[in-house]
N, C-alpha and C positions, 0 to 999 in steps of 0.2 A: 527404557527398552527399545526395541527397533520401529515400533509406532511413534515415538517421539522422535526420531532421528529422521523418520520419512518425514514429518510435517515439519524439522528444521531446515531440512531439504528444500521441501517445497518453498518454503517461506522466503530460503536464503535465493532461489533461482528467481522467485517471482516478486521479490522484495522492491527492484528498482520499477517497475509497471505499477506494483499498488501503492508506491509513495508520487510517481505522477497522478493517477487516479486521485488521491489528495487532494495532491497540489489545485486541480484542477478544479476540484472541490469547494477548497479556499479562496480561489482565484474567483469562484463565481459567487460565492458568499460576499465576501468584501465588494465587489463590483456591484451588488445587488445594493447594499446598506450607502454606500458613495452614490 
């Protein structure tokens, strides 16, 4: 429905910043393990 398309558009618009956020968490986790 329209609600799903809105959620899809929101995820598409913010996918780059969300990926960058996950990348920072991954780098912090790896740096702590080492």
